[in-house]
C-alpha positions as CSV (number, residue, x, y, z in Angstrom):
1,M,6.1,17.6,40.4
2,P,8.7,15.0,39.4
3,S,11.4,15.2,37.6
4,L,11.5,12.1,34.9
5,R,14.5,10.1,33.7
6,F,14.4,7.2,31.1
7,A,16.1,4.4,31.7
8,G,15.8,1.3,30.1
9,G,12.8,1.6,28.0
10,I,10.6,2.6,31.0
11,T,10.1,6.3,32.7
12,L,10.8,6.3,36.1
13,C,8.9,8.4,38.0
14,V,9.7,10.1,41.2
15,A,7.6,12.1,43.8
16,L,4.4,12.1,41.4
17,S,1.5,14.1,42.2
18,A,-0.1,14.5,38.5
19,G,0.2,10.8,37.4
20,C,2.5,8.7,35.6
21,A,2.7,7.2,32.3
22,V,5.0,4.6,31.3
23,V,7.3,5.6,28.3
24,T,9.1,3.8,26.0
25,S,12.3,5.2,25.3
26,S,14.0,5.1,21.7
27,G,17.1,2.9,22.7
28,D,19.5,5.2,21.4
29,G,19.2,8.1,24.4
30,N,16.7,10.2,21.9
31,P,13.3,9.7,23.8
32,E,11.7,11.5,21.2
33,D,9.3,9.1,19.7
34,H,7.1,7.6,22.7
35,V,3.9,6.5,23.8
36,T,2.5,8.6,26.8
37,L,-0.3,9.5,28.6
38,A,-1.7,12.9,28.9
39,S,-0.7,13.3,32.1
40,E,3.2,13.1,31.5
41,P,3.8,16.3,32.5
42,T,6.8,17.0,30.4
43,M,5.2,15.7,27.6
44,L,5.8,18.5,24.9
45,T,3.1,19.6,22.0
46,Y,4.8,20.0,18.5
47,V,2.8,22.0,15.8
48,D,1.6,20.1,12.6
49,P,4.4,21.4,9.9
50,A,1.9,20.5,7.0
51,S,-0.4,23.4,8.9
52,V,2.1,26.2,8.5
53,Q,2.0,28.3,5.9
54,G,5.6,28.9,3.8
55,L,7.2,26.5,5.9
56,N,10.3,24.5,4.6
57,P,12.6,22.2,5.8
58,E,16.4,23.3,5.3
59,T,19.5,20.6,5.1
60,I,22.9,20.6,5.5
61,S,24.5,17.4,4.3
62,G,28.0,15.9,4.4
63,E,30.0,12.7,3.1
64,S,28.2,9.5,3.0
65,R,31.2,8.1,3.8
66,Q,32.8,9.8,7.2
67,P,31.9,11.9,9.4
68,H,28.4,11.3,8.9
69,L,26.6,14.7,9.3
70,H,23.0,15.9,8.4
71,L,21.3,19.2,9.7
72,S,18.1,19.8,9.1
73,Y,16.1,23.5,10.3
74,P,12.8,25.3,9.5
75,S,12.7,28.1,7.0
76,L,9.7,30.0,7.1
77,A,8.3,32.5,4.4
78,D,7.9,35.5,6.7
79,T,10.7,35.0,9.8
80,P,13.6,36.5,8.5
81,A,15.8,37.5,11.7
82,L,14.8,33.3,12.9
83,N,16.2,31.8,9.2
84,K,19.4,34.0,9.4
85,R,19.8,32.6,12.7
86,L,19.4,28.8,12.0
87,K,21.2,29.2,9.0
88,T,24.0,30.4,10.8
89,D,24.2,28.4,13.9
90,M,23.7,25.2,11.7
91,T,26.4,26.3,9.1
92,K,28.9,27.1,12.1
93,A,27.9,23.7,14.0
94,A,28.5,21.9,10.4
95,N,31.6,23.3,9.7
96,Y,33.5,22.6,13.2
97,Y,32.2,19.3,13.7
98,T,33.7,18.2,10.1
99,A,36.8,20.5,11.1
100,H,37.4,18.5,14.4
101,T,36.3,14.9,13.9
102,K,38.7,12.2,12.7
103,T,37.7,10.8,9.0
104,A,39.7,7.6,9.6
105,D,37.5,4.4,8.8
106,R,35.7,3.1,11.9
107,F,32.9,1.2,11.8
108,P,30.2,2.5,13.0
109,A,31.5,6.5,11.8
110,P,31.0,9.0,14.0
111,E,27.9,11.2,13.2
112,Y,26.3,14.6,14.1
113,N,22.6,15.0,13.5
114,V,20.2,17.7,13.9
115,D,16.3,17.9,13.3
116,W,13.8,19.9,14.9
117,Q,10.2,20.4,16.0
118,L,7.7,23.9,16.0
119,T,6.4,24.1,19.6
120,A,4.3,27.0,18.4
121,A,3.8,29.0,15.5
122,S,1.4,31.9,16.3
123,P,1.0,34.8,14.4
124,D,3.2,36.7,17.6
125,V,5.7,33.9,18.6
126,V,7.5,31.0,16.9
127,G,9.3,28.5,19.1
128,V,11.7,26.1,17.8
129,R,13.1,22.7,19.7
130,L,16.1,21.8,18.2
131,R,17.5,18.5,18.8
132,T,21.2,17.5,18.3
133,G,22.7,13.6,18.4
134,E,26.3,13.0,18.5
135,F,27.5,9.3,17.7
136,E,31.3,8.7,19.2
137,G,31.4,4.8,18.5
138,T,29.7,3.6,21.7
139,R,26.4,5.3,22.1
140,W,24.7,8.9,21.1
141,A,25.0,12.3,23.3
142,N,21.8,14.1,22.7
143,S,21.0,17.8,23.9
144,T,18.1,20.2,23.1
145,R,18.1,23.8,22.5
146,T,15.0,25.8,22.1
147,L,14.7,29.3,20.1
148,W,11.9,31.6,20.3
149,Y,10.9,34.2,17.6
150,D,9.1,37.7,18.6
151,R,7.2,38.0,15.3
152,P,6.3,41.8,16.0
153,A,10.0,42.6,16.8
154,D,11.6,40.5,14.1
155,R,14.1,38.9,17.0
156,V,15.4,35.6,18.2
157,L,15.4,34.8,21.9
158,G,17.2,32.0,23.9
159,S,15.3,30.1,26.0
160,A,16.8,31.6,29.4
161,Q,15.0,35.2,28.0
162,L,11.6,33.7,28.8
163,V,12.3,34.0,32.6
164,N,13.2,37.0,34.5
165,D,15.1,35.3,37.4
166,L,17.4,32.4,36.8
167,D,18.4,32.2,40.6
168,L,14.8,31.4,41.2
169,L,14.5,29.2,38.1
170,A,17.3,27.5,39.3
171,A,16.3,27.1,42.8
172,L,13.0,25.8,41.9
173,V,14.4,23.1,39.5
174,K,16.7,21.8,41.9
175,Q,14.2,21.5,44.8
176,H,12.6,19.0,41.8
177,L,15.1,17.3,40.8
178,A,16.1,16.8,44.4
179,R,13.7,14.1,44.6
180,D,15.3,11.9,42.5
181,P,18.6,10.2,44.1
182,A,20.2,9.8,40.6
183,V,20.4,13.0,39.7
184,D,23.1,15.2,40.3
185,S,20.7,18.3,41.7
186,E,23.9,20.0,42.7
187,A,25.2,20.5,38.9
188,V,21.8,23.1,38.3
189,R,23.1,26.8,38.6
190,P,21.9,29.8,37.2
191,D,23.7,29.2,33.7
192,P,21.7,30.1,30.6
193,L,23.6,27.7,28.6
194,L,22.2,25.3,31.2
195,F,19.1,26.1,30.6
196,D,18.6,26.9,26.9
197,S,15.6,24.6,26.6
198,L,12.5,25.3,28.0
199,D,9.0,25.5,26.8
200,F,5.6,24.5,28.3
201,N,3.2,21.6,28.6
202,S,-0.3,21.6,27.2
203,R,-1.3,22.9,30.7
204,G,1.2,25.8,30.9
205,D,4.0,24.3,33.3
206,L,7.2,25.4,32.1
207,V,9.6,22.4,31.1
208,A,13.1,22.4,31.4
209,E,14.8,19.8,29.7
210,F,18.8,19.1,30.2
211,D,21.2,17.6,28.0
212,D,22.6,14.2,28.2
213,Y,25.6,14.5,31.1
214,Q,24.6,17.7,32.3
215,V,23.0,16.7,35.5
216,A,23.2,12.7,35.3
217,P,25.1,9.8,33.5
218,G,24.2,10.0,29.7
219,S,22.8,6.4,30.0
220,M,19.8,7.8,31.8
221,G,18.2,9.5,29.2
222,R,16.1,12.9,29.0
223,I,16.0,14.6,32.1
224,A,13.3,17.0,32.4
225,T,11.0,18.7,34.9
226,A,8.3,20.6,35.0
227,I,7.4,23.8,37.3
228,P,3.4,24.1,38.1
229,R,1.8,27.1,36.6
230,K,1.6,28.6,39.5
231,D,5.1,28.7,40.2
232,A,6.1,29.6,36.7
233,D,3.8,32.9,36.7
234,A,6.3,35.0,38.8
235,L,8.9,33.5,36.9
236,L,7.6,34.7,33.0
237,T,8.6,37.7,31.2
238,P,6.3,39.5,29.1
239,F,7.6,37.4,26.2
240,G,7.5,33.9,28.2
241,R,4.0,34.7,28.8
242,R,3.2,35.4,24.9
243,A,5.1,32.0,24.4
244,R,3.1,30.0,26.8
245,R,0.0,31.5,25.4
246,A,1.1,30.4,21.9
247,V,1.8,27.1,22.7
248,E,-1.2,26.7,24.7
249,N,-2.9,27.3,21.2
250,V,-1.5,24.7,19.5
251,K,-3.0,22.1,17.4
252,P,-0.9,19.1,18.1
253,A,1.0,16.7,15.6
254,T,-0.2,13.4,14.7
255,V,2.8,11.3,15.1
256,P,2.3,8.2,12.4
257,E,1.4,4.7,14.1
258,I,4.6,1.7,14.1
259,V,2.5,-0.4,12.2
260,T,3.5,-4.6,12.0
261,M,3.8,-5.8,8.9
262,S,3.8,-9.6,8.4
263,G,4.7,-11.4,4.9
264,G,6.9,-8.8,3.6
265,G,4.1,-6.6,3.9
266,G,1.4,-8.5,2.4
267,R,3.0,-9.4,-0.9
268,S,5.5,-12.1,-2.4
269,G,7.6,-9.3,-3.4
270,P,7.9,-5.4,-4.4
271,N,6.3,-5.7,-7.7
272,A,3.5,-8.9,-7.3
273,G,1.0,-8.4,-10.1
274,T,2.7,-6.5,-12.3
275,P,2.9,-8.1,-15.9
276,D,5.7,-9.7,-17.2
277,L,7.0,-7.3,-20.2
278,G,8.4,-8.3,-23.7
279,T,8.6,-5.2,-25.2
280,A,10.3,-1.7,-24.1
281,A,7.4,-0.9,-22.6
282,D,4.3,-1.9,-21.9
283,R,0.6,-0.2,-22.2
284,K,0.7,1.8,-19.2
285,G,4.5,3.4,-19.9
286,R,6.2,0.9,-17.6
287,V,9.7,-0.1,-18.8
288,N,11.3,-3.4,-19.6
289,C,15.2,-3.1,-18.8
290,A,16.3,-6.0,-20.2
291,V,14.9,-4.2,-24.0
292,A,15.8,-0.7,-23.3
293,T,18.9,1.1,-21.7
294,C,17.7,2.1,-18.7
295,V,19.4,4.5,-15.5
296,A,17.5,5.3,-12.4
297,L,17.7,8.8,-10.8
298,T,17.4,8.3,-6.9
299,F,16.9,11.4,-4.8
300,D,17.7,11.4,-1.4
301,D,16.5,13.3,2.1
302,G,13.6,15.6,0.0
303,P,10.9,16.7,0.3
304,G,12.5,20.4,0.4
305,P,12.0,23.6,-1.0
306,N,13.7,22.3,-4.5
307,T,11.7,19.2,-4.8
308,A,8.8,20.8,-6.8
309,Q,11.7,22.3,-9.3
310,V,13.3,18.9,-9.7
311,L,9.4,17.7,-10.4
312,D,9.3,20.0,-12.9
313,A,12.4,18.9,-14.6
314,L,11.9,15.7,-14.8
315,G,9.1,16.2,-16.7
316,D,7.6,12.9,-17.8
317,N,10.6,10.9,-17.0
318,R,10.5,8.4,-14.1
319,A,12.5,8.3,-10.8
320,T,12.7,7.2,-7.0
321,F,12.4,9.6,-4.0
322,F,13.9,8.7,-0.8
323,T,12.1,10.8,1.5
324,L,12.7,11.8,5.1
325,G,9.6,11.4,7.0
326,S,10.4,14.0,9.2
327,N,10.6,16.2,5.7
328,A,7.6,14.7,4.1
329,A,5.5,15.7,7.5
330,V,6.0,19.1,6.4
331,R,5.2,19.0,2.8
332,P,3.1,16.1,2.4
333,E,1.5,17.3,-0.8
334,L,5.0,16.7,-2.7
335,L,4.7,13.4,-2.0
336,A,1.3,12.9,-3.7
337,R,2.5,14.6,-6.6
338,M,5.4,12.2,-7.0
339,R,3.1,9.3,-6.9
340,E,0.9,11.4,-9.3
341,R,3.5,11.6,-11.9
342,G,4.4,8.1,-11.8
343,H,7.4,8.1,-9.7
344,E,8.3,5.7,-6.5
345,V,8.1,7.2,-2.9
346,A,10.9,5.1,-0.8
347,N,11.9,5.2,2.3
348,H,14.7,6.9,3.9
349,T,14.4,6.6,7.8
350,W,12.3,9.5,9.8
351,S,15.3,11.0,11.1
352,H,18.3,10.3,9.1
353,R,20.2,8.5,11.8
354,D,22.9,5.7,10.7
355,L,20.7,2.5,11.5
356,T,23.5,0.7,12.6
357,T,24.4,2.6,15.7
358,M,21.0,1.8,16.7
359,P,19.1,-1.2,18.7
360,E,16.7,-3.1,16.5
361,N,13.9,-1.7,18.2
362,R,14.6,1.7,17.1
363,V,15.5,0.9,13.7
364,Y,12.1,-0.7,13.2
365,E,10.9,2.8,14.7
366,Q,12.6,4.8,12.0
367,L,11.1,3.0,9.1
368,S,7.9,2.0,10.3
369,R,6.6,5.4,11.1
370,T,8.3,6.8,8.0
371,Q,6.2,3.5,6.1
372,S,3.1,4.9,7.5
373,F,3.3,8.7,6.9
374,I,3.6,7.6,3.1
375,K,1.1,5.1,3.1
376,G,-1.3,7.4,4.2
377,I,0.0,10.5,1.9
378,T,0.4,8.8,-1.3
379,G,-2.0,5.1,-0.5
380,N,0.9,3.0,-1.1
381,T,3.4,1.4,1.2
382,P,7.0,1.5,0.2
383,T,8.7,-1.2,-1.1
384,L,12.1,0.1,-1.0
385,V,14.6,1.7,1.6
386,R,17.8,3.5,1.6
387,A,19.9,3.5,4.9
388,P,21.0,7.2,6.0
389,Y,24.8,7.0,4.8
390,G,24.0,3.8,3.0
391,A,25.0,2.2,6.2
392,T,23.3,-1.0,6.6
393,D,23.9,-4.5,8.6
394,P,22.5,-7.7,8.6
395,D,20.0,-6.5,11.8
396,V,19.2,-3.6,9.7
397,A,18.3,-6.0,6.8
398,E,16.3,-8.1,8.8
399,V,13.8,-5.2,10.0
400,A,13.5,-4.1,6.5
401,R,12.5,-7.5,6.0
402,E,10.3,-7.6,8.4
403,L,8.2,-4.5,6.7
404,G,9.0,-5.5,3.1
405,L,11.5,-3.7,2.1
406,A,14.1,-4.2,-0.3
407,V,17.5,-2.0,0.5
408,V,18.5,0.3,-2.8
409,Q,22.0,1.3,-2.9
410,W,23.9,3.1,-5.5
411,N,27.0,3.0,-8.1
412,V,27.3,6.5,-9.4
413,D,27.5,9.3,-7.1
414,P,28.4,12.7,-8.1
415,K,28.7,14.1,-4.8
416,D,26.1,17.0,-5.5
417,W,25.4,18.1,-2.3
418,R,28.4,19.8,-1.7
419,D,28.6,21.6,-5.5
420,E,26.7,25.0,-6.3
421,D,27.6,24.6,-10.0
422,P,25.0,22.8,-11.7
423,D,27.2,22.2,-14.7
424,A,30.0,20.3,-12.7
425,I,27.2,18.0,-11.0
426,A,25.7,17.5,-14.8
427,A,29.0,17.0,-16.1
428,R,29.7,14.1,-13.3
429,T,26.6,12.5,-13.5
430,L,26.5,11.7,-17.4
431,G,30.5,11.1,-17.1
432,G,29.5,8.3,-14.4
433,V,26.4,6.7,-16.1
434,R,26.3,3.3,-17.6
435,R,23.7,1.2,-18.6
436,N,21.3,0.0,-15.5
437,S,23.0,2.3,-13.1
438,I,21.4,3.9,-9.7
439,V,22.7,7.9,-9.6
440,L,22.8,9.2,-6.1
441,L,21.2,12.5,-5.8
442,H,19.4,14.9,-3.4
443,D,16.5,17.1,-4.0
444,T,17.3,19.2,-0.6
445,N,20.5,21.1,-2.9
446,P,19.1,23.8,-4.9
447,A,22.4,23.2,-7.5
448,T,20.9,19.7,-8.1
449,A,17.6,21.0,-9.2
450,D,18.9,22.9,-11.5
451,A,21.1,20.2,-13.2
452,I,18.5,18.4,-14.1
453,P,17.3,19.6,-17.3
454,A,20.8,18.9,-18.5
455,I,20.9,15.7,-16.6
456,V,17.7,14.7,-18.9
457,A,18.8,15.7,-21.9
458,G,22.1,14.3,-22.0
459,L,20.7,10.8,-21.0
460,A,18.4,11.1,-24.0
461,A,20.6,11.7,-26.2
462,R,22.6,9.1,-25.2
463,G,19.5,6.5,-25.4
464,F,18.9,6.0,-21.9
465,T,15.5,5.6,-20.2
466,L,14.9,6.6,-17.2
467,V,12.9,4.7,-15.2
468,T,12.2,3.9,-11.2
469,V,14.4,1.6,-9.4
470,P,11.8,-1.5,-9.5
471,E,11.6,-1.2,-13.4
472,L,15.1,-1.1,-13.5
473,Y,15.7,-5.1,-12.3
474,G,11.9,-6.1,-13.3
475,P,8.7,-7.3,-12.1
476,G,9.3,-9.6,-8.7
477,Q,13.0,-8.9,-8.5
478,L,13.7,-6.9,-5.6
479,A,13.5,-9.2,-2.9
480,P,12.6,-7.5,0.9
481,G,16.0,-7.8,3.2
482,H,18.2,-7.9,0.6
483,T,20.2,-5.1,-0.8
484,Y,21.1,-3.8,-4.1
485,D,23.3,-1.4,-5.8
486,A,22.2,-2.2,-9.5
487,G,24.3,-5.3,-9.8
488,G,22.1,-7.9,-8.1
489,T,22.3,-9.1,-4.3
490,A,25.3,-7.5,-2.5
491,A,26.5,-8.3,1.0
492,V,27.6,-6.4,3.5
493,S,31.1,-7.2,4.4
494,R,31.6,-4.8,7.3
495,R,29.1,-3.4,10.0
496,G,27.6,0.0,8.8
497,Q,30.1,-0.6,5.5
498,P,28.5,1.3,2.7
499,L,28.2,-1.1,-0.1
500,L,30.0,0.8,-3.0
């Protein structure tokens, strides 16, 4: 079996005995979203998160300034030990990064990002693959760690606990990696930290993944190798065999396609066809903000476990939800509900990485896949995007233009993500709002959800009408590729600098 390395966007296959696929890397050293053939032996299978009862994405966010911080991890209704372990690990990692990362202005900013996939979700075993990316100014360094949950025992196991002989595993892996002279096979040793991401492919081969710089230069991208099933049999513990069965029974998730859109998404503007409004509202309830006193509440990073509460609290008022593709895949029914209630469902990328740190093709991928997913659920292609951390530049704007997306910033930030006091969030929001404000909130924060009734009531008492961002600007006024922050088109002064 081969070792595989991702370099320059192409998979190099060495000593191949099971077929080879051409794989397009993500370009930032993170080859998770790629086109592949079934014969690619280190290809992993992921569970469709929408099919898992009681699953919710949890989020730890950081400043929109510096350093950038976004950690997402799963929470399941019936996995108490796993939930506790993930929350503890993610909180510890976020606190450590914040405490040890310099916050002096740098562009692009340093970033710490964690996202996840479920590799198994059976009545017996759950597998969680955590994917961490760190950006320190030049390139991304990526790592993976896979945790396994034994449901009957309510215990969490590391990947190294799938096998009964780390020495034998290291010897087999070293033998496979030695076939590629660009990989330092001598760096392989029987260390649980080196083998912290073990999984299985659809044939039951044991797949070992390595972090950037562990066994090869980081510029080579993902390094992984597959130990054939017959060789892996002797290595697996009883739980390891149970984990393999769980993976083999997975119904694979469907990856949203990358779509090509031309001509600004096929419309002359995001609101093409919307009639001019001469009064405060038309027969369909759309508001004319040239007449009414408007404010736009916007929510980033969802949907999540608090989004339904936010929707309830908004009542008949409309807002704009900048959704993450990875979270929307877990709770697609919430996107449908947003659409039904007249909210604007918008794009916030797939995995919340700073777009200014990525090559243009990766920016396109992040936005296009989210476009495709949202359209599949709501029936409408988004016309608005908010870049993570508000970080944008001319390259990001050009991709947004290609996809028919106007870039939306904000001008009121109550910093709700860091607060557990709903009253404080409401007070800061109400204190900052003026006519035509765009307010930045997060439906991933429980305290924000608790604050919405007071925010809605306070704005109504002051005569404000809550509207979507397109309503705030008026029909046809948001042009693809342009950036808006409630003051008209804004210019980017420095690469990656938020427009505030």
